[in-house]
C-alpha positions in Angstrom: 9.8 -37.2 13.2 9.6 -33.3 13.8 12.1 -32.8 11.2 10.0 -35.1 8.7 6.7 -33.0 9.3 8.7 -29.9 8.9 10.0 -30.9 5.7 6.6 -32.1 4.4 4.6 -29.0 5.5 7.6 -26.7 3.7 7.0 -28.5 0.5 3.1 -28.3 0.7 3.5 -24.5 0.8 6.2 -24.3 -1.9 4.0 -26.5 -3.9 0.7 -24.6 -3.6 0.7 -20.8 -4.0 -1.3 -18.8 -1.8 -4.0 -16.5 -2.5 -3.5 -12.6 -2.0 -3.7 -9.2 -3.3 0.0 -8.9 -3.4 1.7 -12.0 -4.9 5.0 -13.0 -6.5 5.8 -15.7 -9.0 5.9 -19.1 -7.6 9.6 -20.5 -7.7 10.8 -16.9 -7.2 13.2 -15.7 -4.7 10.3 -16.0 -2.0 10.8 -19.6 -1.9 14.2 -19.4 -1.5 14.3 -17.0 1.3 11.3 -19.0 3.0 13.3 -22.2 3.0 16.5 -20.3 4.6 14.3 -18.7 7.3 12.4 -21.8 7.8 15.8 -23.3 8.7 17.1 -20.6 10.9 16.1 -21.4 14.9 15.0 -17.7 16.0 12.4 -17.6 12.7 10.9 -21.0 12.4 9.5 -21.5 15.5 8.4 -18.0 15.8 6.3 -17.5 12.6 3.7 -19.5 10.8 5.4 -20.9 7.5 1.9 -19.7 5.7 2.1 -15.9 7.1 5.8 -15.8 6.7 5.4 -17.0 3.0 2.7 -14.7 2.1 5.0 -11.9 3.6 7.7 -12.5 1.5 5.8 -13.1 -1.7 4.4 -9.6 -1.4 7.6 -8.2 0.0 9.4 -9.2 -3.3 6.5 -8.2 -5.3 6.3 -4.7 -3.8 10.3 -4.6 -4.2 9.9 -4.9 -7.9 7.2 -2.6 -8.4 9.4 0.2 -6.7 6.8 0.6 -3.8 9.2 -0.7 -1.1 12.8 1.2 -1.2 14.3 -0.3 1.7 15.6 -3.7 1.1 16.3 -6.4 3.7 14.0 -5.5 6.4 10.7 -7.3 6.7 8.6 -6.7 9.7 5.2 -9.3 10.0 2.3 -9.2 12.5 0.4 -11.9 12.9 -3.1 -10.9 14.2 -4.5 -14.8 13.9 -2.4 -14.7 17.7 -3.9 -13.2 20.8 -2.4 -10.0 22.2 -0.7 -11.8 25.2 1.7 -13.3 22.4 4.8 -11.9 20.8 3.2 -11.3 17.5 5.2 -8.8 15.7 8.5 -10.2 14.0 11.4 -7.7 12.1 13.5 -9.9 9.8 16.9 -9.4 8.3 16.3 -10.9 5.0 19.7 -10.5 4.0 21.4 -12.2 6.8 18.3 -14.4 7.4 17.9 -13.8 11.0 15.0 -12.6 13.5 15.9 -8.8 14.7 13.0 -8.7 17.1 10.2 -10.3 18.2 7.6 -8.6 21.0 4.1 -7.5 21.9 1.7 -5.3 19.6 -1.6 -4.0 20.5 -4.8 -3.9 17.9 -7.4 -1.8 17.7 -10.2 -1.1 20.1 -12.7 -1.9 17.5 -11.2 -5.1 16.6 -11.9 -6.9 19.5 -10.8 -8.0 22.9 -7.8 -10.0 23.3 -8.0 -11.5 19.9 -8.2 -9.0 16.8 -11.4 -10.2 15.0 -12.6 -7.3 12.8 -10.8 -5.1 10.5 -11.2 -1.8 8.8 -10.1 0.6 6.5 -12.8 3.2 7.5 -11.8 6.4 9.6 -13.3 6.6 13.3 -13.9 2.6 13.4 -10.8 2.1 15.5 -9.9 -1.3 14.0 -6.8 -2.5 12.7 -6.0 -2.5 9.2 -4.5 -5.5 7.4 -2.2 -6.2 4.6 1.0 -4.7 3.1 2.4 -1.1 4.0 5.4 0.9 3.9 7.3 2.7 6.6 7.7 6.4 6.5 9.4 9.2 8.4 9.4 9.4 11.9 8.1 12.4 13.9 7.1 13.5 17.5 3.5 13.5 18.2 1.0 13.0 20.7 2.4 9.8 21.4 6.0 10.9 21.2 8.5 9.3 18.9 6.4 7.5 16.2 6.4 5.9 12.7 4.2 7.2 9.7 2.8 3.9 7.9 1.2 4.2 4.1 -1.0 1.6 3.2 -0.4 -0.2 -0.1 -3.5 -2.0 -0.6 -6.7 -0.1 -2.2 -9.8 -0.7 -0.2 -8.1 -2.7 2.5 -5.6 -0.2 4.1 -5.1 3.0 1.6 -6.8 5.3 4.1 -3.9 4.6 6.9 -2.3 7.7 6.6 -5.8 9.8 6.6 -6.7 7.6 9.9 -3.2 8.3 11.4 -2.4 4.8 11.7 1.5 5.0 12.8 3.8 2.9 15.0 4.3 4.3 18.4 4.7 3.3 22.1 2.0 2.9 24.8 1.7 1.9 28.3 -0.9 -0.7 27.8 1.4 -2.9 25.8 3.4 -4.9 28.6 3.5 -8.0 30.4 2.3 -6.0 33.5 -0.9 -5.2 31.6 -1.5 -8.6 30.7 -1.0 -10.0 34.3 -3.3 -7.5 35.5 -5.9 -7.6 32.7 -5.3 -11.1 30.8 -4.6 -9.0 27.6 -3.1 -5.9 26.1 -4.5 -2.7 26.2 -5.9 -1.4 22.8 -5.2 1.3 20.4 -7.2 3.7 18.0 -5.9 1.2 15.2 -2.4 1.6 15.7 -0.3 -1.6 15.9 1.4 0.1 19.2 4.5 -1.1 20.8 5.8 -1.5 24.2 7.8 1.6 25.9 10.6 -0.9 26.3 10.9 -1.6 22.2 9.1 1.0 20.3 12.0 3.2 19.8 14.3 0.4 18.6 11.6 -1.2 16.3 10.9 2.1 14.7 14.5 2.7 14.0 15.0 -0.7 12.8 12.4 -0.1 10.0 11.8 3.4 9.2 12.5 4.6 5.7 10.5 2.9 3.4 10.8 -0.9 4.5 7.7 -3.4 4.2 5.5 -4.2 7.0 2.9 -7.0 6.4 -0.2 -7.1 8.8 -2.0 -10.8 8.5 -5.0 -12.2 10.0 -7.0 -14.8 8.1 -10.0 -12.4 7.4 -7.3 -10.8 4.6 -7.9 -14.0 2.7 -11.5 -13.7 3.0 -11.8 -10.1 2.1 -13.6 -9.7 5.6 -12.5 -6.3 5.7 -14.9 -3.0 5.8 
């Protein structure tokens, strides 16, 4: 019964293309990859099919446009989930497997345990949504960090000016959750745990695709 429901759900997603500022043609490589990934145990139980499909459509479109130069790696952050959940996922598209899943913080201006508000405005301390390209690593105030380039005008293209980067933080941990009932929050950066940030940065650096999603992206509820 569960297998039948999953098959029907997948057919629905393939039949009706999703709205978005970055989209690939229906019937493209995105659909084939989606079918493969949703058949992979590590992926199908981790990422919502709608979010995964939007991520794949954007990935292939940006790859074709030359805006993403590193093939095969796709990172998805699902801010529909509370901060206590694993909500960052690094996928090896070529091998069809999940390389990493873990905790990730949102901006303090976006909400408490849930990210509910999003912005492209400097000083908002809110997270930004949409598609990004990963840049180079550097040593900054948070140690080893990864620069991000926002690829969507009006949605996240101020990311570099806002110093939105991936870095490690002590407030991203199960211990913090046990004490406070949620993760700590950043100034807008997708901050990772100290136990995983170096590994994740090295997996995705150098021009790979990052997609940060929340339902507000579909409703254009981004300032």
